[in-house]
C-alpha positions as CSV (number, residue, x, y, z in Angstrom):
1,M,-135.0,10.7,50.0
2,G,-137.2,8.2,51.8
3,G,-138.5,8.7,55.3
4,I,-137.6,6.6,58.3
5,T,-138.8,3.0,57.8
6,R,-140.9,1.1,60.2
7,V,-138.1,-1.3,60.9
8,T,-135.7,1.6,61.7
9,K,-138.2,3.3,63.9
10,A,-138.9,0.1,65.8
11,S,-135.2,-0.5,66.4
12,R,-134.8,3.1,67.7
13,D,-137.8,2.6,70.0
14,R,-136.2,-0.6,71.4
15,L,-132.9,1.2,71.9
16,S,-134.6,4.1,73.7
17,D,-136.5,1.7,75.9
18,R,-133.2,-0.1,76.8
19,V,-131.5,3.2,77.5
20,A,-134.3,4.1,79.8
21,I,-134.0,0.8,81.7
22,G,-130.3,1.3,81.8
23,M,-130.8,4.7,83.4
24,L,-132.8,3.1,86.2
25,I,-130.2,0.4,86.7
26,R,-127.4,3.0,86.9
27,A,-129.4,5.1,89.4
28,F,-130.3,2.0,91.5
29,P,-127.6,-0.7,90.9
30,P,-128.5,-4.3,91.6
31,D,-126.5,-4.5,94.8
32,E,-128.3,-1.5,96.2
33,V,-131.7,-3.0,95.2
34,D,-130.7,-6.3,96.8
35,A,-129.7,-4.6,100.0
36,A,-133.0,-2.7,100.2
37,I,-134.9,-6.0,99.6
38,D,-133.0,-7.8,102.3
39,D,-133.3,-4.8,104.8
40,A,-137.1,-4.9,104.2
41,G,-137.3,-8.6,104.6
42,A,-138.8,-9.0,101.1
43,R,-136.5,-11.6,99.7
44,E,-138.4,-14.5,98.0
45,Q,-138.2,-17.8,99.9
46,R,-138.0,-20.0,96.8
47,S,-137.1,-19.6,93.2
48,R,-139.7,-17.7,91.3
49,A,-140.2,-16.5,87.7
50,L,-140.6,-13.0,89.1
51,P,-138.0,-12.5,91.9
52,A,-138.0,-9.5,94.1
53,R,-135.2,-7.7,92.2
54,T,-137.1,-7.9,88.9
55,M,-140.2,-6.7,90.6
56,V,-138.4,-3.6,92.0
57,Y,-137.3,-2.6,88.5
58,F,-140.7,-3.5,87.1
59,T,-142.4,-1.2,89.7
60,L,-140.0,1.6,88.7
61,A,-140.5,0.9,85.0
62,L,-144.3,1.4,85.3
63,W,-143.5,5.1,85.6
64,L,-141.4,5.1,82.5
65,F,-144.0,3.3,80.3
66,G,-147.3,4.4,82.0
67,S,-149.5,3.9,78.9
68,A,-148.3,0.3,78.4
69,G,-149.9,-2.8,80.1
70,Y,-148.2,-5.1,82.5
71,D,-147.1,-7.5,79.8
72,A,-145.6,-4.8,77.6
73,V,-143.8,-3.2,80.5
74,L,-142.3,-6.5,81.6
75,A,-141.2,-7.3,78.1
76,R,-139.4,-4.0,77.8
77,L,-137.9,-4.4,81.2
78,T,-136.6,-7.9,80.5
79,A,-135.0,-6.8,77.3
80,G,-133.4,-3.8,78.9
81,M,-132.1,-5.8,81.9
82,H,-130.6,-8.4,79.5
83,W,-129.1,-5.5,77.5
84,A,-127.5,-4.1,80.6
85,G,-126.3,-7.5,81.7
86,V,-128.6,-7.8,84.7
87,A,-130.2,-11.2,85.5
88,T,-134.0,-11.1,85.5
89,G,-135.0,-14.6,86.7
90,T,-137.9,-14.7,84.3
91,R,-138.2,-18.1,82.6
92,S,-141.5,-17.7,80.8
93,A,-144.1,-15.0,80.1
94,P,-146.1,-14.7,83.4
95,S,-149.8,-13.7,83.5
96,T,-151.0,-10.3,84.6
97,G,-152.4,-11.9,87.7
98,S,-149.0,-13.4,88.5
99,I,-147.4,-9.9,88.1
100,T,-150.0,-8.4,90.4
101,K,-149.3,-11.0,93.1
102,A,-145.6,-10.5,92.8
103,R,-146.1,-6.7,93.3
104,K,-148.1,-7.4,96.5
105,R,-145.4,-9.8,97.7
106,L,-142.8,-7.0,97.2
107,G,-144.7,-4.5,99.2
108,P,-143.9,-0.8,99.6
109,E,-141.0,-0.9,102.1
110,V,-138.4,-1.8,99.6
111,M,-139.2,1.2,97.4
112,R,-139.1,3.5,100.5
113,R,-135.7,2.2,101.6
114,L,-134.4,2.5,98.0
115,F,-135.5,6.1,97.9
116,L,-134.0,6.9,101.3
117,R,-130.6,5.4,100.3
118,R,-130.5,7.8,97.3
119,A,-131.8,10.8,99.3
120,A,-129.1,10.3,102.0
121,A,-126.4,10.3,99.3
122,D,-127.8,13.5,97.8
123,R,-127.9,15.5,101.0
124,A,-124.2,16.3,101.0
125,E,-124.5,17.8,97.5
126,A,-127.0,20.6,98.1
127,A,-126.0,24.1,96.7
128,R,-124.5,26.7,99.0
129,W,-125.3,30.4,99.0
130,R,-123.1,32.7,101.2
131,G,-122.0,29.6,103.2
132,L,-125.5,28.2,103.7
133,R,-126.8,25.0,102.2
134,V,-130.0,26.0,100.4
135,C,-133.0,23.7,100.4
136,T,-136.7,24.0,99.5
137,L,-139.6,22.9,101.6
138,D,-142.7,22.2,99.5
139,G,-145.5,19.7,99.2
140,G,-148.8,18.7,97.6
141,A,-151.2,15.8,97.2
142,V,-151.8,12.9,94.8
143,D,-155.2,11.5,94.0
144,I,-155.9,7.9,94.9
145,P,-158.9,5.6,94.4
146,D,-161.5,6.3,97.1
147,T,-161.8,2.7,98.2
148,A,-162.8,1.8,101.8
149,A,-159.2,0.6,102.5
150,N,-157.6,3.8,101.2
151,L,-160.1,6.1,102.9
152,A,-159.5,4.3,106.2
153,A,-155.7,4.8,105.8
154,F,-155.6,8.3,104.5
155,A,-159.0,9.7,105.5
156,D,-159.2,11.4,102.1
157,P,-159.1,10.3,98.4
158,R,-155.7,12.1,98.3
159,V,-152.3,11.2,99.8
160,G,-150.2,14.1,101.1
161,V,-146.5,14.5,100.2
162,S,-144.1,16.8,101.9
163,V,-140.7,17.3,100.3
164,L,-137.3,18.7,101.2
165,A,-135.5,19.3,97.9
166,G,-132.1,20.6,96.8
167,Q,-132.4,24.2,95.5
168,D,-130.1,23.7,92.5
169,T,-130.2,20.1,91.5
170,G,-133.9,19.5,92.4
171,S,-132.8,16.2,94.1
172,L,-135.2,15.0,96.9
173,L,-133.4,15.1,100.2
174,D,-136.3,13.8,102.3
175,V,-140.0,13.0,101.9
176,A,-142.9,12.4,104.2
177,V,-146.0,10.6,103.0
178,G,-149.3,10.3,104.7
179,A,-152.7,11.8,105.3
180,H,-153.1,15.1,103.5
181,R,-152.8,17.7,106.3
182,A,-150.5,20.5,107.1
183,G,-148.7,18.7,110.0
184,L,-147.0,16.4,107.5
185,A,-144.3,19.0,106.7
186,T,-142.7,18.4,110.1
187,G,-141.9,14.9,108.9
188,V,-138.9,16.1,106.8
189,L,-137.4,18.5,109.3
190,D,-135.2,15.9,110.9
191,S,-133.1,16.1,107.8
192,V,-132.5,19.9,108.3
193,R,-129.2,20.7,109.8
194,P,-127.6,23.9,111.2
195,G,-126.2,26.0,108.4
196,T,-129.2,25.4,106.1
197,L,-131.3,28.1,104.5
198,L,-134.8,26.7,104.2
199,V,-136.9,28.3,101.4
200,A,-140.6,27.8,101.4
201,H,-143.8,29.3,99.9
202,R,-146.1,28.8,102.8
203,S,-149.5,30.4,103.3
204,G,-148.8,31.8,106.7
205,G,-150.2,31.0,110.1
206,E,-147.6,28.2,110.7
207,L,-145.6,29.6,113.6
208,D,-145.2,26.1,115.1
209,L,-143.6,24.8,111.8
210,W,-141.4,27.9,111.6
211,R,-140.2,27.5,115.2
212,A,-139.6,23.7,114.7
213,A,-137.4,24.5,111.7
214,A,-135.6,27.3,113.5
215,D,-135.0,25.1,116.5
216,R,-133.0,22.8,114.2
217,G,-130.5,25.6,113.6
218,A,-131.9,26.5,110.1
219,E,-132.2,30.0,108.6
220,L,-135.6,30.5,107.1
221,L,-136.9,32.4,104.0
222,W,-140.7,32.0,103.6
223,R,-143.5,33.9,102.0
224,V,-146.2,35.2,104.3
225,R,-149.9,35.7,103.5
226,Q,-150.7,38.6,105.9
227,P,-147.8,41.1,105.9
228,A,-150.0,43.7,107.5
229,A,-149.8,41.7,110.8
230,L,-146.0,42.3,110.9
231,P,-145.1,45.5,112.7
232,R,-142.4,47.8,111.2
233,L,-140.0,48.1,114.0
234,H,-137.0,49.4,112.1
235,V,-136.7,50.1,108.4
236,L,-133.4,49.1,106.8
237,P,-131.5,50.8,103.9
238,D,-132.5,48.2,101.3
239,G,-136.3,48.7,102.0
240,S,-136.7,45.7,104.2
241,F,-137.6,46.1,107.8
242,L,-137.2,44.3,111.1
243,S,-140.3,42.9,112.8
244,R,-141.6,40.3,115.1
245,L,-143.5,37.2,114.1
246,L,-146.4,37.0,116.6
247,P,-148.2,33.9,117.8
248,E,-151.9,34.0,116.9
249,D,-153.2,33.8,120.4
250,G,-150.1,33.6,122.5
251,P,-148.1,36.1,124.6
252,L,-145.8,38.7,123.0
253,A,-142.9,36.9,124.7
254,G,-143.4,34.0,122.3
255,S,-142.7,36.2,119.3
256,L,-139.7,35.7,117.0
257,A,-137.4,38.3,115.5
258,V,-137.6,38.4,111.7
259,R,-136.8,40.6,108.7
260,V,-139.5,41.4,106.2
261,V,-138.6,41.8,102.5
262,P,-141.4,43.4,100.5
263,G,-141.7,42.6,96.8
264,A,-144.0,42.8,93.8
265,E,-144.4,39.0,93.7
266,A,-144.4,38.1,97.4
267,V,-143.7,39.4,100.8
268,L,-140.9,37.4,102.3
269,V,-140.0,36.8,105.9
270,T,-136.5,35.7,106.9
271,T,-134.4,35.0,110.0
272,L,-131.4,36.6,108.2
273,L,-131.6,40.1,109.8
274,D,-128.5,41.7,108.3
275,P,-129.0,43.2,104.8
276,D,-125.3,43.3,104.2
277,Q,-125.0,39.5,104.8
278,A,-128.2,38.7,103.0
279,P,-129.2,41.3,100.4
280,A,-132.9,41.6,99.7
281,A,-132.5,41.2,95.9
282,E,-130.6,37.9,96.4
283,L,-133.2,36.6,98.8
284,A,-136.0,37.4,96.3
285,A,-134.0,35.5,93.6
286,L,-133.6,32.5,95.8
287,H,-137.3,32.4,96.5
288,R,-138.2,32.7,92.8
289,G,-135.8,29.8,92.0
290,R,-137.1,27.5,94.7
291,W,-138.0,23.9,93.8
292,R,-141.7,23.3,93.2
293,F,-143.8,20.2,93.9
294,E,-145.1,20.2,90.3
295,S,-141.5,19.5,89.2
296,L,-142.1,15.9,90.1
297,F,-144.7,15.5,87.4
298,E,-142.9,17.7,84.9
299,S,-139.7,15.6,85.1
300,L,-141.7,12.4,84.5
301,E,-143.7,14.0,81.7
302,V,-147.0,13.1,83.2
303,G,-150.1,15.2,83.8
304,P,-151.9,15.3,87.1
305,V,-151.0,12.0,88.7
306,A,-153.8,9.7,90.0
307,L,-152.5,6.4,91.5
308,R,-154.2,3.2,90.6
309,S,-153.8,1.0,93.7
310,Q,-157.0,0.0,95.5
311,D,-155.2,-0.6,98.9
312,P,-152.8,1.6,101.0
313,H,-149.8,-0.8,100.5
314,G,-150.2,-0.5,96.8
315,V,-150.6,3.3,97.0
316,A,-147.4,3.6,99.1
317,Q,-145.5,1.3,96.6
318,E,-146.6,3.4,93.6
319,L,-145.8,6.7,95.3
320,W,-142.3,5.7,96.5
321,A,-141.6,4.2,93.1
322,M,-142.5,7.6,91.5
323,L,-140.2,9.4,93.8
324,C,-137.4,6.9,93.0
325,V,-137.9,7.4,89.2
326,Y,-137.8,11.2,89.7
327,Q,-134.5,10.8,91.5
328,A,-133.2,8.8,88.5
329,V,-134.5,11.1,85.8
330,Q,-133.7,14.5,87.4
331,P,-129.9,14.5,87.0
332,W,-130.4,13.9,83.2
333,R,-132.9,16.7,83.0
334,G,-130.6,19.0,84.9
335,K,-127.7,18.3,82.6
336,E,-129.8,18.8,79.6
337,A,-131.0,22.2,80.9
338,I,-127.4,23.3,81.5
339,E,-126.4,22.2,78.0
340,R,-129.4,24.0,76.5
341,A,-128.6,27.2,78.4
342,G,-125.0,26.9,77.2
343,R,-126.0,26.5,73.6
344,S,-128.4,29.4,73.8
345,S,-125.7,31.6,75.4
346,H,-123.3,30.6,72.6
347,R,-125.8,31.5,69.9
348,G,-126.4,34.8,71.5
349,E,-122.7,35.6,71.6
350,S,-122.2,34.6,68.0
351,R,-124.8,37.0,66.7
């Protein structure tokens, strides 16, 4: 029996490319893209071969076809948009320089607004545990070219990203982007509402961030670095104990009541003081299952990400586009994971 012919393989590749573009269009329909363009004031003033809508999808598609050049990405995008019945506006094959100029005209604000529209829709769908909406707070950094413009904007050849994510779906509920420093995490706390359990893997020494999150009515479940600094005030039946979270150089009156949950993997601190309402084993499982910043790159099937843009506007555009593509891809990955787990469970039962 003969193998797959080159023609068959090429046709399958074309189909998979078009399906990938269709996934982007389904996640970010043309009317939403157009609304983001208009809200950002990025609508073209005259007819162009590369209108703003096409450039939005092009900037997203760069993350799907990262190894391809601008010409190849645009060709795949155009074919996929035609296949999905979406007008592209492209009348001829533009040069790489024209594509670069069109990206600059688009700017980063459209991509940011597009992401925020999707994030706002996902906030209502976060998982619940014992009546609490469960979210993860995490973050990291992405390498950028160390040009003078980038260093002036970010003070470092890395751009910081702080993320509030849904615990079950992995959807991004809010993101703050900026200079790589610890204070960036407060940028996503405005999306935290009462009735939220905020799970994090912090390094300790962040009482101000803890207090800011608690002041928004959230319950907290965080790892701490120095459990020895937490006094054992009352040991509970499940092995956890009540304590006070002390300010580093402040008065005792500024301390906060907490419960400490010791464990082999991590020592957790929580505002949930009642072990009957919040069993220690369930808290440990929630922390183990938290969303991780590395999931961004795993979902996009890319290694350590290094952005290419030589200026801050390009960096921001690339980064918000990456976050948008993650939002588009993650539901498909989640569905596949559930189906794989179901198939594995079924095979186990049939043995």
